N, C-alpha and C positions, 0 to 999 in steps of 0.2 A: 384472702377476704373471708368474711363470715356472712352467712345468710340465715336469718331467723324470722319466721312468720312474716315474710314479705319485706323485711328490712335488710338491706345490704350495706356492709361497712368495709371500706378498703383497709389494706394493711396499714397505710399511713394514718387513717382515722383511729384504728385500734391502738396503734403505737402511741399516738398523741393522747388519747383519752386514758389509756392505762398509765402513762407517765404522770398525767395530772392527778389521777387517783392515787398513785404511789406517793406523790408529794404530799397529798392530804393525809394519807395514813401515817406518814412519818411526822409531819409538822403539827398536825392537830390531834391525832390519836396517840402519838408517842410510840408508834411501832418501831421496835429495835430489831437488829439482825438476830435471827433465831426465835423471835416471838412466834407463837402459833396463832393463826387466825382460822377459825372454823367456818364452814359454809354449809347451810342447810337449805337446799333449793333444788328444783328440777332444772333441766338443761335450758340454757339461754345464751345469747351472745354477751349479755352482761356478766354471766358467770365466767365465760372465757376471758373477758376483759379483766376481771378481778384476779384470775389466776396469774396473768402477766404482771399486773400491778404488784401483787404480793411478791413475786420473784424480784422485781426491780427494787422493792423496799427491803429485800433481804429476809422477808418473813417466810414462814412455813405454812403452806396451804394444808388444811385438814378438812377434806370433803366428808360430809356426813350423809349416810343413807337416809333419804327422806321417807322411806317406807317404815322406819322403825317407830315404835311407840314412844311417847314422851319420856318414859322411864329409860328406855334403851338409848334414846338420843342423849339423855343426861349422862348415862354411863360412859359413852364415847367422848362427849365433850369434856366432862370432868376429868377423864383420864388424860386427854390431850392438854388440859389446862391452858386454853387459849386466852389471848388478850381480849378478844371480842368474837362473838358469833354473828355472822352475817346471814340473814334469813329472808327467804321469799315471803311476801306478805301473806299468801294463802297458807303458809306453813308455820306461822308464828305460834299457833297452839302447840305444835310439836316441840317448841323450845320452853315450855312452861316450867320444867323442872331443872333447867341448867343454872349453874351458879356463876355466870359470867355476864358481861355486858352484851346485850342483844341489839343489833341495828339492822334496819332494812337496807336494801341496796340504795334506795333513794336518800337515805340518811348519811351515807358515807361522804366524808369531806373530800374536797378536791383543791388543788393549788399547792404552791410551793415548788421548790426545786425537785427535779427528777433525780432521785437518789442513786439509781443504778448500782445497787449493792450486791448484785448476783455474783457468786464465785463458783468456780467449777466444782470444788469439793464440798460446797455447802449443801446441807439438807434443805430441799425446797418443797417437797411434797411429803405428807405423812398420811398414808392411806391405810384404813383399817380393814383387816382381813374379814371375810364374810361371816366368820363366827359359827360355821356349821358344826364345829366340834367344841365350842365353849365360848368364853368371853373374847370378843375381838381384840386383836393386838395391832398397834400402830407401826406399820412398816415404813421406815424412813428412807426416802429416795433422794439422791443428789442430782444436781444439774448434770454431772458427768453421766450418771446412769440413765438419765432421761434422754439426753441428747446424743450420747454416744452411739446407740443402735440406729438412729434415724437415717444416717447416710447409707449404711449397708442394706436398709430396708428396700432400697430401689432394686437390689439384686433379686429379691423375692417377689416384690409387687411393683413391676416397672410401670404400671398404669398410674401410680400415685406420683404425679409430676406437676410442675408449675402450670397453672392455668386450668387444671382439671377440677372436677367437682366431686367432693367426697362427703358421704353421709355420716353424720355424727348422731347416732341414735341411742347407743348404749349410755346409761347414766354416767354423768361426769364424776360421781363419787367412786366409780369403779375404774380400775386401770384400763379395762377395755374401752371405756368411754373417753376419759381424759387423756389417756395415752395415745389413742387413735387420733383424737382432735389435735394434739400437739404434733404428732407425726405429719398429719395432713397440712397443717399451717406451716410447719418448718419446711416442707417440700414445696411450698408455694401454691398449694391447692386451696380452693374455696371450701370452707367447712359449712355444709348444709346442715344446720342444727335443728333437731326436733325436740320438743319439750319433754315428751315421754313416749314410750312405745305403745301406741294404739294401732294394731296392724293395718286396718283399713286406711287410717290417716297416714301412716308411714308409707304405705303403697302409693298413695296419691302424691306425696311429696317426691318420692323417688322418680315417678314418671314425669310430673310437671317440672321438676328442677333438673331433669336430664342428668341424674346422678351417674357417675362413672365408676366409682369405687365405694365400697361400704364394708363396715365390720359389723357382723350380726352373730348372735349366739344361736345354736341349733333350735332352741325352743321357739325363737322368733321366726326362724325359717319355717318351722312346722306350721305355725299359725298363719303365716303369709301364704303358704301353698294351699291352705284350706279355704281361703277367701273365694267366694263364688265369683267366677269371671276373671280370675287372676291370669288365666292362660290367654286372655284376649288383650291384655295390657301391652303397651309399647315399651319394651325394655331395650330398644336398639342402642341407647346411649350407654347402657351398663356394660362394663368391660371386665370387672373382677369383683367377686364377692369373697371377702376374707371372713372366715368363720373360726370359732374356737370358744374357749372358756368352759366348755363342758363336752362330754362325749356326744357323738352323733351316730344315729343308726344309718346303715347303708340305704335303707328305704327312703328316709328323709333326705339324704344327700342326693340320691338319684332323682327324686321328685324335684328338688330345688334346682338342680342343673337343668332338667327338662323345662322347668317353669321360666327361669331367668335367661337361659340360653347364652351364658357368658362363662368366662373362666372362673374357677373356684380355687381358693388357696386356703388350706387349713394351717392354723398356727396353734402353738401350745406354749403356755407360760404361766406365771404366777404373779401376784402382787409383789412378792418378795424378789422376783427376778426382773422387775420393772416391765412386766408383760412378756411379749412373744420372744421365745428363744429357739423355736423350730419353725420350719415351713414345709408343707407338702404342696408342691406346685401342681398346677392343673394337669400337666402331662403325666404326673405320677399317680393320678387317681385311677389306678388300674388294679384289677385282681385283688390279691390280699392286701395290697398297699392302701386300699380304701379304709383299712382298719388302723393305719399308721397316722401319726401326726407329723410325719416328714422327718427330715434330717436337721441336725443342728444348723442354725442360720449362721451367716458370716461372722467370724470372730468369737463364736461360742464353743465351749467344750461341754459335752454331755456324756455321762457314763451311767451304766447300771452296776450297782455294787451290792455286795453281801453285807450282813450285819457288822462285819469287822472293817468295812470300808474298802475291801478288795474288789476290783472289777471282775464281774462274772463273764463267762464265755458268751460269744454271740448266740442269741436265741434263748438264753436262760433268763429267768426273771429275777430282778433285784430292785433295789430302790434307785430311782432316777435322781442323779445329782448333777449340778450345773456349776460351771465356773466361767466368769466373763464379766464384762463391764457393767452389766445390769444388776449384779448382786446388790441387794439392799445394804444400807449402812448399818442396819440392825433394827430391833424392835425398841420403840420408845420406852425407856425406863424399865426394860425387862432383860437384864444382862444374862440370866440363866437361859431364857428362851432363845436369846440371840446365839449364845454359845452352843446350844443344842442344834440350832438350825444351820449355822455356818461353821464348818470344821475344816481347818487347813485351807481356807479359801473356797471350799466347795459348799454350795447351798444344797441342803438335803430337802427335797421337795415333798417327801411323804407319799409320793406316788410310786406304785409298783409297776414295773414294765420291763421290756426286753429290747435289745438293739440287734438287728440282724447284721450279716456280714457286709452289707452295702451301706450301713449306717442309718437305716430307717428305724425309727423309734416307735414302739408299740406300747402305749399306756394301757395297762390292764385294769387298774383301779387304784383308789386310795388304799394305802396299807391298812388303815383303820377300818375300811369297809370290807376287808377280806373275810370270807366265810370259810370256816374249817369244819368240814363234815366228814366224820369217820377218818380223820387224818389227811383228807384230801383238801388242797387249797382250791377255792372257787372264787373267781373274780366276777362280781355282779355286772360290771360294765359289758363283759363278753356276752353274758346271758341276755342282758337288756337289748343288745344289738340284734341277737337272733330272734327273740320274742317279738320285737318291733316289726319284724318282717311279716307277721301274720296279718292278713288283710283286714281283720276285725279289730286290731289293736291300734288305738290312737296314741297312747302313751303308756310307758311301763317302767316300773322300778323293781329291783330285786334286792331283798334283804335276807339276812340269816335270822332265824328264830330259834329259841332254845329247844333242845330235844334230849330226852333222857338217854336215848340209845346212841345217837350219833354226835351228841354235843350241840350241833346246829343242823337245821335243815333249811332248804331253799324255799322261800315264799316269793311269789310274784304278785305285785300290786298293779292292777291294770285298769286303764281307762278305755272303754269300748268306743269304737267309732260310732257316729250317729246312726241309729237304726239297727245296729248289730245286736245279735242275741248270743254272743259267745258265752259258753259255759266253761266251768273249771276243768272238767275232765277232757273237754274238747281241746283246750289249749295244751294241757299236759300230754295228751295223746299226740298232738301235732308236733310237739317238741321231741318226741322219741327218736325220730329219724335225723334230728339236727343237733342233739346234745347228748353227750355221754351220760350214762345212767346216774352217776353221782352228781352231775350238774343240773339235772332236770328239776323243775319246781315240784315240790311235794304238795303244795297247796297254792290256791290263787284267791285273792280278794279283789273284788271289783269296786272301784271308787269313781266319783265324779271328776276329781282332779288330783294331781300329784304335786305336793308342795315343793317349790323350788325357790332358791334365792334369786336376787335380781340378775345374776350372771348366768342363770339357767341350771345351776347345779342342783341336783335332787337333795332335799334335806333328809338324808338317811337317818340322822339322829332322831328327828321328829317321827319318821315312819316306824322306827324300831321301838320307840318308847312303850306303846301299848302292849307289845309282846314280851318285853323284858321287865316290865313293872313287877317288883317283888323278887326279882332274881338277884341274889347277892353278888355273884361274880359275873360281870358282863364281859367275858373274855371269849376269844375265838379258839 
C-alpha cells in the first residue's frame, strides 16, 4: 500500500490505476517501448503510480532533480530526449527551457488496454548522477538490476516485510528514494511517502504513522537529532533505520542510535550499481567497524584494486570495484564513459577504500577528492570523521588547497554548533592528539552551512573553487 498526506491506497488500487494510466500513455500519447518519459516533481503517491505505469508501458522513467535551475533541468531533459515531461504544478516554472511536451499529472490520459510490456532485460529507469564532478550522466537500469537485489535484501533488513510500514523520505529522483520505495512495495510493505524532507514534519510523520523502517542519509539524521524535544518522542514502532549515500561521523551515528533506540544498518552503493551493494548490520556497529560500510551483500562481489586492475592485499587502499546483478546497463548515449566505468564486467566506483581480512569494506574517499601533501595521500572523509567529534563542530568538510611547498595542504571548513565560539587554532590544537602531523588541517574557515547535494554528499568541487581559481593545473 501507499500512504501520502492522509490518503491510503491499496496494492489493488495502485495496480488498477497504473494500468489505466499505462493504457492511456500508449493509446493516446503514443508511448512506445524504450521511449523516455521525464518526471519533475517532489515525492507523492501519484509519482509512484506513474513509475509503475511507465514500466507497464515499456517506457523508461527519467526522474529529474526538482532542485535544479530551469537551465539545469533543460540540460538533463534535453539529454534524455523524452517523449514528454510530466511536471508537478508548482514546478512548471522549472520546465521553462525544455524542448519537449510538458504535461501535468492531471493532464495525463487514462484508458485503453493494459500493455504490460515490461521485460526482464529492458531498461526501465534512467537516473542521472548527481553531477558533483561535472555534467550529469544518465545511468540506465534494467528490470533485472532493479528487482534482482530485492529478495536478498531480507537477509540484511529482515524488518522490511509484508504488512510493515516503511518511510519513503529521500527524493524519488535519487536511487536512495525510488530504489527504497520499490524495495518496500515489492516486499509488501506500506510506503509512507513524504513530499520533501523538512525535519520537524518528517519526525511527526514517523511517529504518527508508526514507521518501522526508514532509509535516511546522514545529513538528515544530523538535523533530526538536533530538533528540540526529539528525545521525548515515541519511537517504539521503529525497528531499523537504514542509512547511507554519504559518509557519517561516529558522533552523529552514536547520537542517532541513542535518539531512535532501534537497530541501524549502513548500506553503500551508487546509482550505477542500482543502489546498495553492502550492508553493515547493527551487531557489527562496534569498535573500528563503525568506520566500515559493511560487507558485500548477498550475491555481490566487491574488490579493492590497483590502477592495473589487480586486487590489492587486505588492508591496502585501492579502487573499490563491484560485480553483480545491479551493474547498470551503461550511460545513455555515452559509450566511452560506459567503457571507462565497466571493465570486464566490473563497475569501477571511483571510490578509494580497503577491505580487511574479514571482508569489511572501508571507504576512504572519492579518488578525485584525494589530497596529496608532500607525497602523502590524505583522505578527507577520515579527517572529517575525526573533526566532527569536537563538541563545538556541527558540520565539517575537508579539502586540499594549493601550496607552493607541499603541493597541497589541508583546509577544514567548519560550521560551529549554536552558541559555540570555536577558533581556528583551538581546533587545530585539538586535532594534534588525534591526527598524524601531515593529516592535520593547516587552516580553518568557519561558514554558516556546507553545500551538499540532495543525497547528502558534500559538494567538494564547489568548496574548492575559490581556492583553486587561477591555478592552471588542478592536480593532486
